[in-house]
Every structure is written in C-alpha cells, then in structure tokens.
N, C-alpha and C positions, 0 to 999 in steps of 0.2 A: 504494500500500500504506500501511496505517496501523499502528496498534498501537505496538509498541516502537520501530519505526524512526522514527516521526514526532516527533522531538525538535527543539528549537532553532527556527530560522527556517524552518519548513515541513517539516522532516524530510529524511531522506536522499533519498528519491525525488524530492522537489521540487528539492533542491539539484542533483541529478545530471541532471535532465530536460533542461536546456539543453545538456548534454554528450552526451546519449544518441545523437543522430544521428551525431555524429562518431565515437563508438565503434562504431556498428553498421555502418560501412563503406558498403556499396552501397545502403542503404535510400534515401538521398537523393542525387540527382545532384550530384557534386562534393563529397560529404561527406569531410572530411579523414580520412586514415588515421592520421596522427600526432597525438598529443595536444597537442604543443607545437612551438615552433620548433626548428631544428637546434641541437645542442650539441656541444661538443668531446668526443670519445669516446676520446681517446688512452689514457687510463688503462684502459679496458675492452678495447679491441681493437687498439691500436697504430695505428689509422687516423687520418687527418686528419678535420677537422670534417665531420660528416654528420648528417642527420636520423635519429632512432631512435624507433620506436614504443615507447610506454611502458605503455599500457593499452588494452584492447579490451572492448567490452560486447556481449552477446548477449541476446536474449529467448528463453527456453526455456519454452514453455507460458506459465504465469502467473507465472514467476519471472524475475528478472534476474540474469544471470551476468556478472561482470566479472573479467577476468584481468589481473593486473599483472605487469610485468616487473621483478623485484627486481634484476636485473643480469645481466651476461654475464661469463663467465670463460674467456678463451682459454688454450690450453696445448698442449703436445706431445701427440700421439696421433692417433687414438684408441688405437692399440696402445702399451703392453700393458694399459692400463686396460680395454680391451675386446679380447677374443680372446687373452688371455694363454696359453691352451692351443692357440693356432694359431701359424702362422709369421707374422712381420711382413709377409712378402710377400703372404700370403693376405688379411690385413686391408687392406693397401694396394690390392690388386686390387679388393676390394669397394668401397672408397672411390672409387677411380677410376671404377668402373662406375656410381657414383651421382653423378658430377661433383663430388666432394668432395676437398679436399686430402688427400694421403696421410699427412702427418706432422704436421698441425695440426688442432685442432678447437676448437669453442667450445661451452661448456656454459651453458645459461640456466636461470633459476629462476623459477617461475611460481606464486605464491600466487593463490588463487581466492576471490572473494567471491560469495555467493549471497544475494539478497534474496528471502525467501519467508515468507508468513504473518506479517508484522510483525516478522520477525527478520532480522538481518544476520549471516550465517555467514561465517567466514573459515577456509579450509583452508590450514594451514601459514603460516609467517611469514617465510620468506627468511632471509638471512644476519644481518640486524640489525647492531648496532654493530661486530661483529668483521669484517664484510666491507666497511665503508665506505671504508677506506683504499685499497681496490682497485676502487672503482667499483660495489660491490654493496651490499646492505643498503638499497635505495632504496624499500622498500615504503611506509613511512610518508609519505614525500614524494610518491610517485606515487599513492597512494590518495587523497591530498588533491586531486590534479589530476582524479581521477575523481569527486570530490564527496563523499568519505567522510572522517570524522574517526575517530581511534582509539577514542574513547569511544562511537561508534555501534555497534561490534561487540558483539553480544550472545552469540555462541557461537564459541569457537575450537576447531576440530577439527584434531588432529594425526594425520596419516596414519601417521607413524612418527617416531622421535626422533633421526634424523641431524642434524648441526649445521646444515646448510643449510635445514632445515625448522623448527628451534626457535630459531635464533640471534636472531630478531626478537621472541621472546615476552617478553623483558625489555629494558627500557631502564635507563639509569643510575639513574633515579629510582624504579624499581619496574616493575610490570607494564605492558607496552606497550599493552595493551587493557584498561583498568581495570574496565570494566563487563561483561566477557565471562566467561561460564562456560566450562568446559573439557570436551572429550570426546576420549578416546584409547583405544587398544586395551589391554585388561587384560594380555594376554600381553606386549605390547610394553613397557609400563611395568614389569611384573614382571621382565623380563629385564634391562633397563638398571639396575635398582636391586639386582640380585643380586650376590653375591660374585664370581661368574664375570666379570661385566661390569666391576665395580669394580677387579678385580685382574688382568685379562687384557690382551690386546693392544688392547682398545677402552676402556681405562680413561679416556683423555682425553674420549671421548664420554660416558662415564658421569658424569664430573665436570661436563660441560656440562648434562646432564639434571638433576643435583642442583642446579645453579645456576639454570637457566631454566625447568624444568618442576615440580620438587618444590614450590617455593613456591606453585604454583597448584593443587595437587591437592585442597586443601580445598574447591574449587568444581568438582571433576572428576566426570564420569561415565565409568565404564570400560566399554568396548564389547566385545561378543562377536559371533560370526557371527549375522547376521540381525536384530540390534538396530536399531530405528527411532530414528535420532538426532533427527529432527523429522519431521512429516508430509511424505512424499515423499523422504526421505533415509534409505537403509538401508545399514548397515555389512556388509562381507563380509571374511572372512579371506583374505589373499593372501600367505602367509608365504614366506620364502626370502630376499628382499632384506634383511630383518631378521627376527628371530624372531617378531615380532608385527605385521608390515606389514599395513595395512588399505586396502581400496579402498571406494568408495561408489557406490551405484546411486541416481541421482536421477531422479525422475519428477514432472513438473509440468505440469498441464493436458494430459495425454496425450502429452507430449513427453519423451523419455528422453535423459539424458546421464550417462555414467559418469565418475567421477574415479578414474583408475588410478594416480595418484601415481607411484611409482618402479618399477612393474612392469617398465617399460622405461626405461633411462637414456640411450639414444641411438636416434634414430628410424630409423637404418639398421642399425647393428651389432647391437642387441638385438632388433630386429624381424625383419629379413631372416635373421638367424642366431640364433635364440633359444637354441640349444645352446651358443653361445660363452660362455666364462667372463667375468664382470664383476667387477672388483676390489672394487667396493662391496658385492657380495652377501655376506651373512654365511653363508648355507647354500647353496652354489652349485647342488647338484643339485635342491634344493627350489625355488630361484628359477627354474631352467630349466623345471621342470614347471609352475610357476605361470604363467610367461610363455606357454607353449604353451596351457594351459587357458584363461586369461583372454582372450588375444587371439584364440584360436580361437572363444570364445563371442561376443565382440563382432563378429568377422568374419562368423560364421554368421548372427547376428541383424541385421547391418548397422546397428548402433547406434553413435552417435558417442561419443567419449571425449575427456577432457582429460588430458594427462600433464604432470607437473611439469617434465620436461626435454625435452619436445617443442619443435620450433621455434615461437617466438612467433607467434600467440597460443595455441598448444598444443592446439587442438581439431582433431580429424579422425576418420578412419575407418581400420580395418584391413582390408586385402584379403589373403585367403589366396593365397600364391604359392609353390607347391612346398614347400620345407622351412621356410618362414617366412611373413612377412607384409610387406606394403607399406603405409607410412603415406600416407594420402590426405588432405591438408589440407582443412579446411572452406573453402568459398567463400560461397555465398549460401543454404545449406540452412536457416539459422535466420531468414532474412529473408523467407520466403514461407510 
C-alpha cells in the first residue's frame, strides 16, 4: 500500500513486512505466535514469568488488520460485574460449565489497526498512561513491535468514550497520535459533554472525555448510522452499552469483518447469556436488545467479528445456541 502510509524509510507496510509472517500465525510452518521473548507478567496476572502474545496480524481482503494487546486486568468475578441480576451460584455454574474459574476473571483490551487505501486507522486507544502502573497502557510500545509509529496513524476512531478506550488518546506531551484525524459517534460525544454526564454518577468519565477527547474535536468527524468512515468502513449505531456506542462493518476485497467493540464485554457471560445485566452498561435493557440483535445478525450471516474484550486476538464467530451465542475463535479462516 502506498499513499499516506508510505512515510519514512519505506512506509508502514515495508517496515511491518518482515513481521507479517509471525503475526499471521499458521501461514508459514513454525511461524512464531508470540511477538517477542517471554517477560515477567506478575504485575498483570500474578503468575511467574511466561510468554505472552502481544500483537497479531491478519489479511482481510486487500486490507491488513493488526490487533494489539494493550494489557490484561485480573480481578474478582465475573459476578457481580456480570449477572448482577442473577445469583452468584448461577454465574459460577456457567463459568464452571465453560472450564473457567468461578470467582476470578481476566479482562483484556484490544485496540485494532487497519491499513486500507493508504490510511492507517486505529480503533480505540487502550488505557494509556493511567493504566501503566498496573501493566496496561502498552499500546504505544506494542504497536512499535508490530512496525507502527504513533505518527503513522492517520485516523483515530473511537467506538465509545469509556476510559479504557480513550485513556491512550493523550500523552503527557499532547496528542498520542499527532497526525490523526478523529471520528466518533455524535450521540456519544453529545452525551458525555452534557450536564447529565458532567454532574451525575459518571462525572469522572466525563472529566476524562474533557481531558482526552475534547482537545481533539477540532479535527473530528461525528458519525451517525450508516456513515462511511472510509471506503469499506461503515458506522452503525449499537446503543445501550453507552448512549452512543458504535460498531463498524468493514468490507475489503470481498472479505467482511465486523468491529463490535463492547457489544459484549465477556465472551461467555455476555454471549451465552445476553439477558444478564452488565455493570458497565449505561442503559441495560437497550444493551441487552443490542446484544441479541447484533450477535444474532453476525451468527445468521456467519460473518467474523473482533471484540475489544474478547480473548486475544479477539477475532471469531458467533454461533446461535439456544438462549444465547457461543464464541468460536478464529483459526486459519483468514489464511486461505
């Protein structure tokens, strides 16, 4: 690819080419799954030294999609963060049925890069400086391992304005991605800058929006349902998780990939039981209806999606199973 991306010593695509095989997984025999050597992960997981995957690259039609692990956050749960309207025993039973711990879970954060048409698009920014003391906020470091520099990003797309999605939009010296224009939902930004948000229970989130997003809006484009962000990338409203949460339909060279952001925050609890309440959802009933509608659509169409909190690398399919859906992780579907 050329155009805007081709800066510096040969541009992004050239710098990343030598790393592409490692990121693509099974394309080459013995290609490494991990981006680097093992590192100590005690701060993130409490475990001893072990290897950890940090980024993964896929070819989607004529575009290149790279998913970066911004970090992992272990904690108690998933109850009552997930299933607060259920009994603790019911949540534990679902976890046990899926071979997961009953009282502990790990949340991951997955910013997504898309190279298309001479542009480098970044969806969401991870935790940024506020997460680094706890092993998160690793986007800038790990995108470098994948061959990208902050100044290479030409468009920053924010799916919604929760802190784990906008924390990395600003660094101490100013915008983290200085050459990037901004795209975000009109309804989303309107709510977070409203008196309701600024003075209500989510006032800390509104303050972070004022600090990390408002300084960028002079270069912003505000999105509504059906807007084309770039050729091949279309915005869709998927409200409920927040008042203006957006998802994105991406079609490149005849191949489809949905970015469903936080439509689901847990690959078991929010998919197999879409009716269960999620503490992060602003409008719970609407979030439930959106989960059923969106995952019902991708399941019926058998189209792949990436989710911000799905297990790394976050790409998979949804299979309809009774009252909910089963997450089916991608294997070699993009390699053939």
